[in-house]
C-alpha positions in Angstrom: 0.0 0.0 0.0 1.3 3.5 -0.9 2.4 5.6 2.1 -0.2 8.3 1.4 -2.9 5.6 1.3 -1.7 4.1 4.6 -1.7 7.6 6.1 -5.3 8.2 5.0 -6.4 4.8 6.1 -4.8 5.3 9.5 -6.4 8.7 9.9 -9.8 7.3 8.8 -9.6 4.5 11.3 -8.6 6.9 14.1 -11.5 9.2 13.3 -14.0 6.4 13.1 -12.8 5.0 16.4 -13.1 8.5 18.0 -16.6 8.9 16.6 -17.6 5.6 18.1 -16.3 6.6 21.5 -18.3 9.9 21.4 -21.4 8.4 19.8 -23.6 9.7 22.5 -22.6 13.3 21.7 -22.7 12.7 18.0 -26.2 11.4 17.9 -27.4 14.1 20.3 -26.0 16.6 17.8 -27.6 14.8 14.8 -31.0 14.8 16.4 -31.1 18.5 17.0 -31.1 19.7 13.3 -33.6 17.0 12.3 -35.9 18.1 15.0 -35.7 21.7 13.9 -36.3 20.7 10.3 -39.3 18.6 11.2 -40.7 21.5 13.2 -40.4 23.9 10.3 -43.4 23.7 7.9 -43.7 25.6 4.7 -47.1 25.8 3.0 -46.4 28.2 0.2 -44.0 26.3 -2.2 -44.1 28.6 -5.2 -41.2 30.9 -5.9 -42.4 33.9 -7.9 -40.9 37.4 -8.6 -42.4 38.7 -5.4 -40.5 36.2 -3.2 -37.4 35.6 -5.2 -35.5 37.2 -2.4 -36.3 34.2 -0.2 -33.9 32.0 -2.1 -31.0 34.4 -1.8 -28.4 34.3 1.0 -29.0 37.4 3.2 -25.4 37.2 4.5 -23.9 37.6 1.0 -23.4 40.9 -0.7 -25.4 41.5 -3.9 -22.4 41.4 -6.1 -21.2 38.0 -4.7 -22.2 34.9 -6.6 -24.8 32.5 -5.2 -25.3 29.6 -7.5 -28.5 27.7 -8.1 -30.1 25.3 -10.6 -33.3 24.9 -12.4 -35.2 22.3 -14.4 -38.1 22.9 -16.9 -40.0 19.6 -16.8 -42.0 20.8 -19.8 -38.9 20.6 -21.9 -37.3 17.4 -20.6 -37.5 14.6 -23.1 -35.8 12.0 -21.0 -32.9 11.4 -23.4 -30.5 10.8 -20.6 -27.7 12.8 -22.2 -27.2 14.7 -19.0 -26.6 11.7 -16.8 -24.2 10.2 -19.4 -22.3 13.5 -19.8 -22.0 13.8 -16.0 -20.4 10.4 -15.6 -17.9 11.2 -18.3 -17.0 14.6 -17.0 -16.8 13.7 -13.4 -15.4 10.2 -13.6 -18.5 8.7 -11.9 -18.4 4.9 -11.8 -20.1 3.4 -14.8 -22.1 0.8 -12.8 -25.9 1.6 -12.8 -25.9 2.3 -9.1 -23.9 5.5 -8.9 -25.2 8.9 -10.2 -24.6 12.5 -9.6 -27.7 13.3 -11.8 -30.4 11.1 -13.2 -33.8 11.3 -14.9 -37.0 9.7 -13.7 -40.1 8.9 -15.7 -43.4 9.5 -14.0 -46.6 7.9 -15.3 -49.8 8.9 -13.6 -52.5 6.3 -14.4 -56.2 6.7 -15.0 -56.9 4.6 -11.9 -54.9 7.1 -9.7 -51.8 5.0 -9.2 -48.3 6.1 -10.1 -45.5 4.3 -12.0 -41.9 5.6 -11.6 -38.9 4.2 -13.5 -35.3 5.3 -14.2 -33.4 2.5 -16.0 -29.7 3.1 -15.4 -30.5 6.6 -14.2 -32.2 7.4 -17.5 -29.1 6.8 -19.6 -30.8 3.7 -21.1 -33.8 4.2 -23.3 -36.9 4.8 -21.2 -39.6 2.7 -22.8 -43.1 3.3 -21.5 -44.2 0.2 -19.6 -47.8 1.4 -19.1 -50.3 0.8 -22.0 -51.4 4.1 -23.6 -55.1 3.5 -22.7 -54.2 3.4 -19.0 -52.1 6.7 -19.0 -53.5 9.9 -17.6 -50.2 11.8 -17.8 -46.5 11.0 -18.3 -43.4 13.2 -17.9 -39.7 13.2 -17.0 -38.2 14.7 -13.9 -34.4 15.3 -13.8 -32.9 15.1 -10.3 -29.5 16.0 -8.7 -28.1 17.6 -5.5 -30.3 20.5 -4.3 -27.3 22.5 -3.1 -29.3 23.4 0.0 -28.7 26.7 1.8 -29.4 24.9 5.1 -28.0 21.5 4.1 -28.7 18.5 6.4 -25.7 16.8 5.0 -23.4 19.7 6.1 -25.0 19.6 9.6 -24.3 16.0 10.3 -20.8 15.6 8.9 -18.7 14.8 12.0 -15.4 16.0 10.5 -16.4 19.0 8.4 -15.7 17.3 5.1 -19.0 18.4 3.6 -19.3 22.2 3.3 -20.9 25.0 1.4 -18.6 27.0 -0.8 -18.6 30.8 -0.6 -20.7 30.9 -3.8 -23.3 28.5 -2.5 -22.2 25.1 -3.9 -22.3 22.1 -1.5 -19.0 20.2 -1.9 -17.0 17.4 -0.3 -13.4 17.6 0.7 -12.1 14.2 -0.1 -9.0 14.7 2.1 -11.2 14.9 5.2 -14.1 12.5 4.4 -14.0 9.3 6.4 -16.9 7.7 4.5 -19.0 7.3 7.6 -22.2 7.6 5.5 -23.9 10.1 7.8 -24.4 12.6 4.9 -25.7 9.9 2.6 -28.4 9.0 5.2 -29.2 12.7 6.0 -29.8 13.8 2.4 -33.6 13.8 2.0 -33.3 13.8 -1.8 -31.1 10.6 -2.1 -28.4 12.5 -4.0 -25.3 11.1 -2.3 -23.3 7.8 -2.5 -20.1 6.4 -1.3 -17.6 6.2 -4.1 -16.6 2.5 -4.5 -13.0 3.3 -5.5 -12.2 6.6 -3.7 -14.1 5.5 -0.6 -15.5 9.0 0.1 -18.9 10.6 -0.2 -19.7 11.7 -3.7 -22.4 13.9 -5.3 -23.1 16.6 -7.9 -20.8 19.6 -7.6 -22.5 21.7 -10.3 -19.3 20.9 -12.2 -17.6 23.4 -9.9 -14.3 23.0 -11.7 -16.1 24.3 -14.8 -17.9 27.1 -13.0 -14.6 28.5 -11.9 -13.6 28.7 -15.5 -16.8 30.5 -16.5 -18.2 27.4 -18.1 -21.6 25.7 -17.7 -22.0 22.3 -16.0 -21.5 19.5 -18.5 -25.2 18.4 -18.2 -26.4 21.9 -19.1 -24.1 21.9 -22.2 -25.4 18.7 -23.6 -29.2 19.1 -22.9 -30.8 19.3 -26.4 -33.9 21.1 -25.3 -32.6 23.6 -22.7 -34.4 21.9 -19.9 -31.5 22.6 -17.5 -30.7 26.1 -16.3 -27.9 27.2 -13.9 -26.9 30.7 -12.8 -26.3 33.2 -10.1 -29.3 34.0 -8.0 -27.8 37.4 -7.2 -27.7 38.4 -10.8 -31.0 39.7 -12.1 -29.9 39.1 -15.7 -28.9 35.4 -15.2 -30.8 32.7 -17.0 -31.8 31.1 -13.7 -33.3 34.3 -12.2 -35.3 34.9 -15.5 -36.5 31.3 -15.3 -37.8 31.6 -11.8 -39.4 35.0 -12.5 -41.2 33.8 -15.7 -42.4 30.5 -14.3 -44.3 29.2 -11.2 -41.3 27.3 -9.8 -41.3 24.9 -6.8 -38.8 23.0 -4.8 -38.8 19.4 -3.7 -40.0 18.6 -0.2 -40.4 22.2 0.9 -41.7 21.2 4.3 -38.2 20.1 5.2 -37.0 23.7 5.0 -33.6 22.8 3.7 -33.2 26.0 1.7 -33.1 24.0 -1.6 -31.7 26.0 -4.5 -33.0 23.5 -7.2 -36.1 24.9 -8.8 -38.7 23.1 -10.9 -41.2 24.4 -13.4 -44.4 22.3 -13.8 -43.6 20.2 -10.8 -46.4 17.8 -10.1 -47.4 17.1 -6.5 -46.8 13.4 -7.2 -43.0 14.0 -7.4 -41.1 13.3 -4.2 
């Protein structure tokens, strides 16, 4: 084993052991944020021009970037190009169990039941499995990290490996991550996994390495219909702010009060 790997392994074992010794304190800490989240109920889920200010970070200056993301469900055709491009750009494992972004197909049936499928994260062709005569409505829903302003994953990380960047992107410092899995369990959107090779928590970074070069995330670049929108929530002229102003946007699971910065147009109440 290489010296640097032995060093990382020893550090990881030490931190895990320390975490086990102080488990009482850790779990007491974990329960507190979840209780506050559960006690916070949001009834108005829409994000219109009048309340766009609610998705901004009040501690940031107006000229400082604060990134967010948007999906226009009306435009998504379920091609899976986004999920495929993400794996290539970010070296995500090719197995059909690991995704930083994926696409789900929702089919609401005439009898009121719901069918949800996402073969290989939407990369594989999504063939409709419900007969046409039984379909009330069918649509595609892209999903990825919500880059929450009040991220549960950040709150539960025992070593500070998960953090929010100064411009609002939730990231993982692989040098500190001990792969305890707390953040994977805490994410209410199922957007995290433990990388099978690196043995650290992994998730969407909004292609942060590209953002720093003034480029769009890879998934945005390859979307053939423009269903994916990213931008600076502090910039009134950004594509994302225009998208939110021009549509009746919603966030997933608003009652959790996570401060999600992932906004959907035409989001059905059936989507979780």
